[in-house]
C-alpha positions in Angstrom: -13.2 -101.8 -5.0 -11.5 -101.7 -2.1 -9.0 -104.7 -2.1 -8.0 -105.9 1.4 -4.7 -108.2 2.0 -5.1 -109.9 5.4 -2.3 -111.7 7.0 -2.8 -114.1 9.6 0.2 -115.1 11.6 -1.0 -117.6 14.3 1.6 -117.8 17.2 1.9 -120.6 19.3 0.0 -119.7 22.5 1.9 -120.2 26.0 0.8 -118.2 29.1 0.9 -114.3 29.1 1.4 -114.6 24.7 -1.1 -112.2 22.7 -1.8 -113.1 19.0 -0.9 -110.3 16.0 -3.2 -110.1 13.3 -1.8 -108.2 10.3 -3.8 -106.3 7.9 -2.5 -104.4 4.7 -4.1 -101.3 3.0 -2.9 -98.4 0.8 -3.3 -95.0 1.7 -5.7 -92.6 1.2 -8.4 -94.6 1.3 -11.8 -93.0 1.7 -13.3 -92.9 4.6 -16.1 -95.8 5.5 -13.8 -98.2 3.8 -13.9 -101.5 5.7 -10.6 -103.0 6.5 -11.4 -106.0 7.8 -14.1 -108.0 10.1 -12.6 -108.0 13.3 -15.1 -110.6 14.7 -14.3 -113.2 11.9 -10.9 -112.9 12.3 -10.3 -113.0 15.4 -13.2 -116.0 16.1 -15.9 -113.3 17.9 -20.0 -113.4 17.7 -20.8 -110.3 16.1 -23.7 -110.2 18.2 -21.8 -110.6 21.4 -19.4 -107.6 20.9 -21.3 -105.3 22.9 -22.2 -107.5 25.6 -18.7 -108.8 26.0 -17.3 -104.7 26.0 -14.8 -105.0 23.2 -13.0 -101.4 22.4 -9.9 -100.4 20.1 -6.7 -98.8 21.2 -5.0 -97.2 18.3 -1.3 -96.2 18.8 -1.5 -92.7 17.0 -2.0 -88.8 17.6 -5.5 -89.3 15.0 -8.4 -92.0 15.4 -7.9 -93.1 12.1 -9.9 -96.5 12.3 -13.0 -97.9 14.0 -15.4 -100.9 13.9 -19.1 -101.4 13.9 -20.2 -103.3 17.2 -23.0 -104.8 15.5 -21.5 -106.4 12.3 -17.5 -106.6 13.7 -16.0 -104.8 10.8 -13.5 -102.0 10.6 -13.6 -99.7 9.0 -11.7 -96.6 8.2 -13.1 -93.2 10.1 -10.1 -90.5 8.4 -7.9 -90.6 5.3 -4.7 -92.1 6.6 -1.6 -90.2 4.6 1.7 -92.5 4.9 4.4 -89.3 4.6 2.2 -88.1 7.6 2.3 -91.3 9.7 5.7 -92.4 8.9 7.7 -89.2 8.1 10.8 -91.2 7.9 10.3 -92.6 5.1 11.1 -96.3 6.4 10.5 -99.1 3.8 7.5 -100.8 5.8 4.9 -98.2 7.4 2.7 -99.4 10.3 -0.1 -98.8 12.9 -0.6 -100.4 15.8 -3.8 -101.4 17.0 -4.8 -103.3 20.5 -8.4 -104.9 20.4 -9.5 -105.2 24.3 -12.3 -107.4 25.4 -13.6 -106.9 28.9 -15.2 -109.9 29.8 -13.4 -111.8 29.8 -10.2 -110.0 29.4 -8.4 -110.9 26.2 -6.1 -108.6 24.3 -5.4 -108.8 20.6 -2.8 -107.0 18.8 -3.3 -106.0 15.0 -0.5 -104.5 13.0 -2.0 -102.3 10.1 0.4 -101.7 7.3 -0.1 -98.7 4.7 1.2 -99.5 1.4 2.9 -96.3 -0.5 0.6 -94.6 -3.8 2.1 -92.2 -5.7 0.7 -89.4 -4.6 2.9 -86.3 -4.1 5.0 -84.6 -6.9 8.7 -83.9 -7.1 9.8 -80.2 -5.3 12.8 -78.6 -5.1 13.1 -76.9 -1.7 14.5 -73.6 -3.8 11.9 -72.9 -6.6 14.3 -70.2 -8.0 17.7 -70.7 -8.3 20.4 -67.7 -9.3 23.9 -68.6 -10.2 26.5 -65.9 -10.9 29.0 -67.0 -14.3 31.6 -65.0 -15.6 31.6 -64.1 -19.3 34.9 -65.3 -19.6 34.3 -69.0 -18.0 35.2 -71.8 -20.4 32.8 -74.6 -21.6 33.1 -77.6 -19.5 32.8 -75.7 -15.7 30.3 -77.4 -13.7 27.7 -75.7 -11.2 25.8 -77.6 -8.8 22.4 -77.2 -8.3 20.0 -78.3 -5.6 18.0 -81.1 -5.6 14.2 -82.4 -5.7 12.6 -84.1 -2.9 9.6 -86.7 -2.9 8.2 -87.8 0.2 6.9 -91.1 -1.6 9.4 -94.1 -1.8 10.0 -96.8 -4.3 9.1 -96.2 -7.6 7.3 -93.8 -6.8 10.0 -91.2 -5.6 12.4 -89.2 -8.1 13.5 -90.9 -11.4 15.4 -88.9 -13.4 15.9 -85.0 -13.8 15.5 -83.0 -17.5 16.7 -79.6 -18.2 15.3 -77.1 -20.8 16.9 -76.4 -23.8 19.8 -73.7 -23.9 22.9 -73.8 -26.1 24.9 -73.0 -23.8 24.3 -75.3 -20.7 23.2 -79.0 -19.8 22.7 -81.1 -16.5 24.6 -84.8 -15.6 23.0 -86.3 -12.9 25.3 -88.3 -10.3 24.0 -91.0 -7.6 25.2 -91.3 -4.3 25.9 -94.2 -2.5 22.6 -93.7 -0.6 21.0 -93.9 -4.0 20.2 -90.1 -3.9 20.9 -88.1 -7.3 22.6 -84.9 -7.6 22.5 -82.5 -10.5 25.4 -80.5 -11.7 24.9 -77.6 -14.3 27.6 -77.8 -16.9 28.5 -74.8 -19.1 29.0 -76.4 -23.3 29.6 -72.8 -24.8 31.2 -69.7 -24.2 29.1 -67.0 -23.1 28.4 -63.2 -23.9 27.0 -60.9 -21.4 26.7 -58.2 -24.3 24.5 -60.7 -26.7 23.0 -62.1 -23.1 23.1 -61.0 -20.1 20.9 -63.7 -18.1 19.9 -66.8 -19.0 16.8 -68.2 -18.1 16.5 -72.1 -17.5 14.1 -74.5 -15.9 15.8 -77.9 -14.0 12.8 -80.6 -13.8 12.8 -83.8 -11.3 10.6 -86.6 -12.8 9.0 -89.8 -10.4 8.6 -93.2 -11.4 5.2 -93.7 -10.3 2.2 -94.2 -12.2 0.6 -91.7 -13.0 3.9 -90.1 -13.6 4.6 -86.7 -11.2 7.2 -84.0 -11.5 8.2 -80.6 -10.3 10.2 -77.8 -11.5 12.4 -75.0 -10.5 14.0 -71.5 -12.4 17.7 -71.5 -12.9 18.4 -68.0 -13.6 21.8 -67.8 -14.7 23.5 -64.1 -15.0 26.4 -63.5 -16.8 28.9 -61.4 -15.2 30.9 -58.8 -17.2 34.0 -58.7 -18.1 35.4 -55.1 -19.7 35.8 -56.7 -23.5 34.1 -53.6 -25.1 35.3 -49.9 -25.8 33.0 -46.6 -25.8 31.7 -46.1 -29.2 29.9 -42.8 -30.4 27.9 -43.0 -32.8 29.9 -40.5 -35.6 33.3 -40.0 -35.8 32.6 -36.5 -36.6 30.1 -33.7 -35.2 28.6 -30.4 -37.2 27.1 -28.0 -35.1 26.8 -24.0 -36.0 26.3 -21.8 -33.6 25.9 -17.9 -33.3 28.6 -15.8 -31.6 27.9 -13.7 -28.5 25.9 -16.9 -27.3 25.6 -16.6 -23.5 28.0 -18.2 -21.1 26.5 -21.6 -20.0 24.6 -22.7 -23.1 24.7 -25.7 -24.1 26.4 -26.3 -27.5 25.5 -30.6 -27.5 25.4 -33.4 -26.0 27.9 -36.1 -26.3 26.4 -39.7 -26.0 29.2 -42.3 -26.1 28.0 -46.1 -25.7 29.9 -49.0 -23.7 28.2 -52.6 -24.0 29.5 -53.4 -20.8 28.1 -52.9 -17.5 29.2 -51.4 -14.2 31.9 -49.7 -13.9 32.7 -51.2 -16.9 30.6 -49.3 -19.3 30.7 -45.8 -17.1 32.4 -43.6 -19.5 34.4 -40.0 -19.0 34.8 -37.5 -21.6 37.8 -35.2 -21.9 39.8 -33.4 -24.4 42.4 -34.8 -26.1 45.8 -33.3 -26.8 45.0 -32.2 -30.2 42.3 -29.4 -29.2 44.3 -26.1 -28.8 44.3 -24.7 -25.6 42.4 -21.4 -26.9 39.7 -24.0 -27.8 39.4 -25.3 -24.6 39.2 -21.7 -22.8 36.3 -21.0 -25.2 34.1 -24.5 -24.5 33.7 -26.8 -21.8 33.7 -30.4 -21.4 31.4 -32.1 -18.9 33.5 -35.3 -18.1 30.2 -37.2 -16.3 27.7 -36.1 -18.9 29.6 -35.4 -22.4 27.5 -32.0 -22.3 29.7 -29.2 -24.1 29.0 -25.6 -22.9 29.8 -21.6 -23.8 32.3 -21.1 -20.9 34.2 -17.8 -22.9 33.5 -15.6 -25.7 32.5 -16.7 -28.9 33.6 -14.1 -31.5 32.9 -14.2 -35.1 35.5 -11.6 -35.5 38.3 -14.0 -33.5 37.4 -17.5 -34.8 34.9 -18.4 -37.3 35.1 -22.0 -36.3 36.2 -24.0 -33.3 37.4 -27.9 -33.7 37.5 -30.3 -30.5 38.9 -33.5 -30.3 36.9 -35.6 -27.7 37.9 -38.8 -26.3 35.2 -41.5 -24.3 37.1 -43.5 -21.6 35.4 -45.9 -19.5 36.5 -47.2 -15.7 37.4 -50.8 -16.4 40.3 -52.4 -15.1 42.2 -52.4 -17.8 39.8 -49.1 -19.6 39.1 -49.0 -22.7 38.3 -45.8 -25.1 36.9 -44.4 -28.6 37.3 -41.2 -29.7 35.4 -38.5 -31.9 35.4 -34.8 -33.4 33.4 -31.8 -33.0 33.5 -29.0 -35.0 31.7 -25.6 -34.1 31.0 -23.4 -37.1 30.3 -20.0 -35.6 27.3 -18.0 -37.6 28.3 -14.1 -37.8 25.5 -11.8 -35.8 25.1 -8.1 -35.3 27.1 -8.0 -31.9 29.1 -4.4 -31.9 27.2 -2.2 -30.6 27.6 1.6 -32.2 29.9 3.8 -30.4 29.0 7.5 -29.4 32.1 9.9 -28.9 31.1 13.6 -27.6 33.5 15.8 -29.3 32.7 19.3 -27.4 29.9 20.1 -25.2 29.0 23.5 -23.4 27.5 22.1 -20.2 26.5 25.3 -18.9 24.6 27.9 -20.5 22.4 31.3 -19.9 18.9 30.5 -19.8 18.4 33.2 -22.4 21.1 31.6 -25.2 19.6 32.7 -28.7 18.0 29.7 -30.6 20.0 27.8 -33.4 23.2 28.0 -30.7 25.2 24.6 -30.7 25.3 23.3 -27.7 27.8 20.0 -28.5 29.3 18.0 -31.3 28.6 14.4 -31.4 30.2 11.3 -33.4 29.3 8.1 -34.1 30.8 5.1 -35.1 30.4 1.1 -35.5 33.0 -1.9 -35.8 30.3 -3.7 -38.2 30.1 -3.6 -41.6 27.2 -3.4 -44.1 23.7 -2.2 -42.6 25.2 -3.5 -39.4 27.6 -0.4 -39.3 25.3 2.2 -40.7 24.7 4.3 -37.7 21.6 7.0 -36.9 21.7 9.2 -33.8 18.6 10.7 -32.5 16.7 11.8 -29.3 13.9 10.6 -27.8 12.5 12.9 -25.7 10.8 16.4 -25.8 13.4 19.0 -25.0 14.0 22.1 -26.7 17.4 20.8 -28.7 17.5 19.2 -31.8 20.1 16.9 -34.0 21.4 18.2 -37.0 23.3 15.7 -39.4 26.5 17.4 -41.0 26.5 16.5 -44.6 30.2 16.0 -45.9 30.7 13.7 -42.6 27.4 11.8 -41.9 28.3 10.4 -38.8 29.2 13.8 -37.1 25.9 15.8 -35.5 25.4 18.9 -33.8 23.2 19.4 -31.0 21.5 22.9 -31.4 19.2 24.6 -28.9 15.4 24.5 -30.8 13.0 26.6 -28.8 14.0 29.6 -26.2 15.0 28.2 -22.6 13.6 28.9 -19.4 15.8 27.9 -16.1 12.5 28.5 -13.8 10.7 26.1 -15.7 13.1 23.6 -16.1 16.5 24.3 -14.4 18.4 21.6 -16.2 18.1 19.3 -19.1 19.3 15.7 -19.0 19.9 15.0 -22.9 19.8 11.4 -23.9 21.5 11.0 -27.2 20.4 7.0 -29.1 22.2 5.7 -31.6 20.9 3.0 -33.5 22.8 1.0 -36.6 20.6 -0.8 -39.3 21.2 -4.7 -38.3 19.3 -7.4 -37.7 18.1 -7.2 -34.6 19.1 -3.7 -34.6 21.4 -3.0 -31.8 21.7 0.4 -30.0 23.1 2.5 -27.4 22.9 5.9 -26.0 24.9 8.8 -24.1 23.5 11.4 -21.6 24.6 15.0 -21.9 24.2 17.3 -19.1 22.9 21.0 -19.5 22.8 23.4 -16.6 21.2 27.1 -17.4 22.5 30.3 -15.8 19.8 32.4 -14.0 18.9 35.9 -15.5 17.1 38.2 -13.2 13.8 37.5 -15.9 11.3 37.2 -13.0 9.5 40.2 -10.8 9.2 38.9 -7.4 5.3 37.5 -7.1 3.1 37.9 -3.8 0.7 34.8 -3.6 -2.5 38.0 -3.4 -2.6 41.0 -4.8 -4.7 42.4 -2.2 -4.0 41.8 1.4 -6.8 42.8 4.0 -5.5 42.6 7.6 -7.6 43.1 10.8 -6.2 45.0 13.5 -7.8 45.1 16.8 -7.6 48.3 18.3 -6.0 49.3 21.6 -2.9 47.2 20.0 0.6 47.2 21.5 3.4 49.1 19.4 5.7 47.2 17.6 3.1 44.2 17.2 3.5 42.2 14.4 0.7 42.7 11.5 1.5 39.8 9.2 4.3 38.5 6.8 3.9 39.6 3.6 6.5 37.6 1.6 7.1 37.5 -2.1 8.4 34.7 -4.0 11.1 35.3 -6.8 12.1 32.1 -8.9 15.0 33.6 -9.8 18.7 32.2 -8.2 21.0 34.0 -6.1 21.2 37.7 -5.9 17.9 37.6 -8.4 15.9 36.2 -5.7 17.3 38.0 -2.4 14.3 40.2 -2.0 13.8 43.6 -0.3 10.7 45.1 1.2 9.5 48.5 1.7 6.4 50.9 2.1 5.7 53.3 -0.5 4.9 56.6 1.0 1.7 57.9 1.5 0.4 60.6 3.6 -3.0 60.6 5.5 -3.7 63.7 7.5 -0.2 64.7 7.0 0.9 62.1 8.6 3.7 59.5 6.7 2.7 55.8 6.6 6.6 55.0 7.7 5.4 56.6 10.9 2.3 54.4 11.4 4.0 51.0 10.0 7.2 49.2 9.7 8.1 46.3 7.5 11.2 44.3 8.1 13.2 44.6 4.6 14.4 40.9 4.5 11.3 38.6 5.2 8.4 41.5 4.9 7.0 41.3 8.5 4.9 44.1 8.9 4.5 45.9 12.2 2.4 48.7 14.3 4.8 51.4 14.9 1.6 52.7 17.0 -1.8 52.5 19.0 -4.3 52.2 17.0 -7.9 53.5 18.0 -11.2 52.7 16.2 -13.0 55.6 17.1 -10.3 58.0 15.6 -8.8 55.6 12.6 -11.0 52.8 11.0 -8.9 51.7 8.4 -5.5 52.5 6.4 -4.7 52.0 2.4 -1.4 51.6 1.5 1.2 49.8 -1.1 3.9 47.3 -0.4 6.9 46.9 -2.7 9.0 44.2 -3.0 12.3 44.5 -5.2 14.9 42.2 -6.4 18.8 42.6 -5.9 19.2 41.7 -10.0 20.6 44.3 -12.4 18.8 45.7 -13.5 16.5 45.0 -10.4 12.8 44.0 -11.0 9.3 44.7 -8.6 6.0 44.4 -7.6 4.0 45.6 -5.3 0.8 44.9 -3.2 -2.2 46.7 -1.8 -2.8 46.6 1.8 -5.9 47.3 3.2 -5.5 47.5 6.9 -9.0 47.5 9.1 -9.0 48.8 12.7 -11.5 46.3 15.0 -13.6 48.2 17.3 -13.0 46.9 21.0 -15.7 47.8 23.5 -13.3 50.4 25.2 -15.5 53.4 25.5 -18.4 53.6 28.2 -21.8 55.0 27.3 -21.6 58.6 27.9 -25.2 60.2 29.0 -26.1 63.5 27.4 -29.0 64.4 28.6 -30.4 65.3 31.0 -27.2 66.9 31.1 -25.9 67.5 34.7 -22.4 68.5 36.4 -20.1 66.0 36.5 -20.8 63.8 40.1 -24.3 66.2 40.4 -27.7 65.1 40.4 -30.3 66.2 37.6 -33.5 67.6 39.3 -36.5 68.1 37.6 -40.0 69.6 38.0 -43.3 67.6 37.1 -47.0 69.2 37.8 -48.9 66.3 39.5 -51.9 67.1 37.6 -49.5 65.4 34.9 -51.9 62.5 33.0 -50.5 58.7 32.6 -48.0 58.4 29.6 -47.1 61.4 30.0 -43.1 61.9 29.0 -41.4 62.9 32.4 -37.8 63.0 30.8 -35.4 61.3 27.9 -32.0 59.7 28.8 -29.7 60.0 25.8 -26.5 58.2 25.8 -23.6 57.8 23.2 -21.1 55.4 22.6 -18.4 56.4 20.7 -17.5 52.7 19.7 -18.9 51.0 16.6 -22.2 50.3 16.0 -22.2 47.1 17.7 -20.8 48.2 20.6 -22.6 51.2 20.7 -26.1 49.4 21.0 -27.3 51.4 24.1 -30.5 49.9 26.2 -32.0 51.9 29.6 -33.0 50.3 32.6 -33.7 51.6 36.1 -31.4 50.8 38.5 -33.4 52.7 41.7 -36.4 53.7 41.5 -38.8 55.3 44.6 -42.0 53.7 42.9 -42.0 50.9 40.3 -45.4 51.6 39.9 -46.0 55.3 38.5 -42.8 55.5 36.2 -41.7 53.2 32.9 -38.8 53.3 31.1 -38.3 52.4 27.5 -35.2 50.4 27.0 -34.0 51.7 23.6 -35.1 55.1 23.7 -34.6 56.1 27.3 -38.3 57.6 27.5 -39.3 57.8 31.1 -43.2 58.2 31.3 -46.0 57.9 34.1 -47.9 54.9 34.1 -50.5 56.5 36.1 -52.0 59.7 37.6 -50.4 60.8 40.8 -52.2 60.4 43.9 -52.4 62.8 47.3 -50.3 59.1 48.6 -47.2 59.6 46.6 -44.4 61.2 48.0 -43.7 65.0 46.7 -40.0 63.9 45.8 -39.1 61.0 43.5 -35.5 59.7 42.8 -35.2 57.7 40.0 -31.7 55.8 38.8 -31.2 54.9 35.3 -28.3 53.1 34.0 -27.0 53.0 29.9 -25.5 49.7 29.2 -23.6 49.2 25.4 -23.8 46.1 23.9 -19.8 45.4 24.4 -18.3 42.4 25.7 -17.9 43.0 28.6 -20.7 45.4 28.6 -19.8 49.2 30.1 -22.5 51.2 31.4 -23.3 54.6 33.0 -26.0 56.0 35.5 -27.9 59.4 36.0 -29.4 60.0 38.8 -32.8 62.1 38.4 -35.0 63.8 41.4 -38.4 64.4 40.2 -40.6 67.3 42.4 -44.0 67.6 42.0 -45.5 71.1 41.5 -49.0 71.9 41.8 -48.8 74.3 38.7 -46.4 74.3 35.5 -42.8 75.6 35.6 -42.6 79.0 33.8 -38.8 79.8 33.7 -36.2 77.8 33.0 -32.1 77.9 32.8 -29.9 77.0 29.8 -29.4 73.8 30.9 -33.0 72.6 31.2 -35.3 71.7 28.5 -37.1 75.4 27.1 -40.3 74.7 25.6 -40.5 76.2 22.2 -43.7 77.1 20.3 -41.5 76.8 17.2 -42.8 75.9 13.7 -39.5 74.2 12.5 -40.9 73.1 9.3 -42.4 76.1 8.4 -39.5 77.1 6.4 -37.7 74.1 5.9 -39.3 72.7 3.5 -38.6 76.2 1.3 -35.0 75.1 2.6 -34.6 71.5 1.0 -36.6 72.5 -2.1 -34.1 75.5 -3.1 -31.0 73.3 -1.8 -31.8 70.2 -3.6 -32.7 72.0 -6.9 -29.4 74.0 -7.0 -26.8 72.6 -4.2 -26.4 69.9 -7.3 -25.3 71.9 -9.5 -23.0 73.9 -7.1 -21.4 71.2 -5.7 -20.5 69.7 -9.3 -18.8 72.7 -10.0 -16.7 72.5 -6.6 -15.3 69.1 -7.0 -14.3 70.3 -10.5 -12.4 73.2 -9.1 -11.1 71.0 -6.6 -9.3 68.7 -8.5 -7.6 70.9 -10.5 -6.6 73.1 -7.3 -5.1 69.6 -6.2 -3.3 68.8 -9.6 -1.4 72.5 -9.9 -0.5 72.2 -6.2 3.1 72.2 -5.9 4.8 69.2 -4.1 6.0 69.8 -0.7 9.8 68.8 -0.2 10.2 65.5 0.9 11.5 65.3 4.5 13.5 62.8 5.8 11.5 59.6 6.9 11.1 59.2 10.5 12.8 56.0 12.6 10.5 53.1 12.5 10.7 53.2 16.4 9.1 56.5 16.5 5.2 56.3 17.9 2.7 59.3 17.0 2.3 60.0 21.4 -0.2 63.2 21.0 -3.5 63.2 19.4 -3.6 66.8 18.0 -6.4 69.1 17.5 -7.3 67.8 13.7 -8.0 64.0 15.2 -10.6 65.8 17.9 -11.9 68.1 14.7 -12.2 64.6 13.0 -13.9 63.8 16.2 -16.4 66.0 16.3 -17.2 65.7 13.0 -17.8 61.7 12.8 -20.3 62.5 15.7 -22.2 64.5 13.5 -24.0 61.5 12.1 -25.6 61.1 15.5 -26.7 64.7 15.5 -28.4 64.2 12.3 -30.0 61.0 13.4 -30.6 62.5 16.6 -32.4 65.6 14.3 -34.6 63.5 12.5 -35.9 61.1 15.6 -36.5 64.4 17.6 -38.4 66.4 14.5 -40.9 63.5 13.7 -42.0 63.9 17.3 -42.5 67.7 16.8 -39.7 69.0 19.0 -36.3 70.6 18.0 -32.9 69.6 19.3 -30.3 72.0 19.7 -26.8 71.2 20.4 -25.7 74.0 23.5 -22.3 74.9 24.6 -20.9 72.2 26.5 -19.7 72.8 30.3 -16.3 71.7 31.0 -16.3 68.0 31.7 -18.5 67.2 29.1 -18.9 66.4 25.4 -22.5 66.7 24.6 -25.3 69.0 25.6 -28.9 68.2 24.1 -32.2 70.0 25.1 -35.3 68.9 23.8 -37.7 71.7 23.7 -41.3 70.4 23.3 -44.1 72.3 21.0 -47.0 73.9 22.7 -45.5 75.7 25.6 -44.4 79.6 26.4 -41.4 81.3 25.2 -39.2 83.9 27.3 -36.9 86.4 25.9 -34.4 84.3 26.8 -35.7 81.1 24.7 -36.4 83.7 21.6 -32.4 84.3 21.6 -32.2 80.9 22.0 -34.2 79.8 19.1 -32.4 82.4 16.9 -29.2 81.0 17.5 -31.3 77.2 17.1 -32.4 78.6 13.6 -28.8 79.5 12.4 -27.2 76.4 13.8 -29.9 74.1 11.6 -29.1 76.2 8.6 -25.2 75.7 9.1 -26.0 70.9 9.8 -28.0 71.5 6.8 -25.3 73.3 4.4 -22.9 70.7 6.2 -24.6 67.7 6.0 -25.7 68.3 2.1 -22.3 68.7 1.5 -21.1 65.3 3.4 -23.7 63.6 1.6 -24.0 64.6 -2.0 -24.2 60.7 -3.4 -27.4 60.3 -1.0 -28.9 63.8 -2.4 -28.3 62.8 -5.7 -30.4 59.9 -5.7 -33.0 62.1 -4.0 -33.2 64.3 -6.7 -33.9 61.7 -8.9 -36.4 60.0 -7.1 -38.0 63.4 -7.0 -37.2 64.2 -10.8 -39.2 60.4 -11.3 -42.4 61.4 -8.6 
């Protein structure tokens, strides 16, 4: 139920005067609440309000009221807050409203009074208040507190203040001339920051409304410290056990003094007092800020058994206070002394052939420790040809002796590390190195990298050309490794090796003293010796095999058909010669090696290429067809013989053929003579007899030759020729050897021709040529001159066979063996 208080004020009406109607309502009324009936209060008919155009003019920033045009009731549109509408908190709070009637025009003034209700609780402008109070403050001191504020008025405003329970504080309330209440905080008991540094109080403001409302603020009293407490250690004496030789910087202990004060009054500085000796302060360091005691010197049990430190802790207050304690450090003995090695005598340089058992050094050991810590064992932890021999009379003395033969070339010096170890726990050890240098003796002969050298030398080399460097190695030192090289003398064909080759005595460079010809000398075998300069000198030798490598330096020589130098060979051939008949055979010789002497034949010029053919391998010229009447009587053939060398060399022969109607009956000594001679009629007999008896005769001959060679007196040694001398002329021996070397060709030619039924005869060589070959076909007639030639031929064949058997004894033995098997 809403109670409305309506106050009517009747005013005397005069021209221009307005009537005032006052209403009174409580604040915070709900929306839609009826304030009054304007139609009834103003004497208006409710039904005429719309016709007379009645409206309200409210003098506020919000439209709080409105009226019903049908009933004339004034009602609340929005809640009205007295503290908002009248912020200045006046005693009476009114809202002015004008009711305007347009037809006819009339204006009514309405004042709506708003009464206060207790709808606001007291509140402090600061809900947290901090006060700093010194702990030395005396009881009775006052501290102002902020006031609370209540927007309500009258009895609804602040009535009193209350403080939470505290044995140190209370409040006093004072009222000002305007009725405002002021609160002071009063100290009732002395403060001790160390007991309670902060006091949390709650101040409550209470109003007089119904129901009662209140507001609170937190009062935080911080007790400011004064330096009234001295630093304190938790013990008066500290005892620490510490091993000696602790590393510098090691932490001994950390002191922790406490001061109940705060700020600078609680900041502590540590220091040694005057009762701490300088020696102790030289061993230990004290950190003034953290109280850490660390090692800064050597802690030696043998020097001091314990250390005593007197330490004070002082705060930083205005009037500093201090506390003291004592620290006793007991040093624990450790095995801290290393064994000592003393070299009493030593031989640092010995010969590598020093006898086993020789004394190299005498060594002594010692240890400052006692007991097991002072017992020392000396040893060698390396694999060296030395051992330690402990003295029985003096256990701390040792002899270093040689245990195995020494070899400087294997190990030139020894670094012998002697290790001394005590029996402490943990054990300590020390070491010392003895260096023994070995002196060289000449116990190593020079050694060549190879036992056999095969050196290839191209023929036609330049004199004094370097062939190879034969360098030996001697692992000895100094004069024992200085080598001298020389060629061991050996004669070949009455020629000393020193006339053919030269060696540098200092570096072993081997030189050729002459130009070699493969066709004369194919290889040399000799020895080179390297000798050192030691005493006695040692030497070794190596076998050198010089192989002369052939060059294509000899052009082929055409030996058949033979002709004088620059002349043309003339041959006659019957015109009735059949197809495939042998016209002539060109034979060329090349004294180069097998590869370079491989000869091929070809026509360089031919009158009629359809008439003759030339075998490129054996040089046979044969007819390809029979002669016709159109063929010329005189034909010219130019044949070139070319070897297989690089570059290839060649020789040519010109053959003029004349065709005749009948066979030629007479031949000169230089032509191929037909000879009806059965070579193999007696040859088989000769071979059987020769093969059966020569083997035994040759064996006897070889044995006799060996005996004669062994009994031949040595010729007096002639002075060796100078290294720069060369052999400039070729004697007859060389020429003979050349002829003998060509016997192999004659034998091969002999076998080839005899298989074809021809006999090959070596005839006298005209001037300017070396060989003459005659090919005598079978089945032809023979003149007296031919018979004489046949007799001479028979003797030469027999001589050739005997020479061939002598030179090819090993081949004959093989053939005999095969014959016996068959």
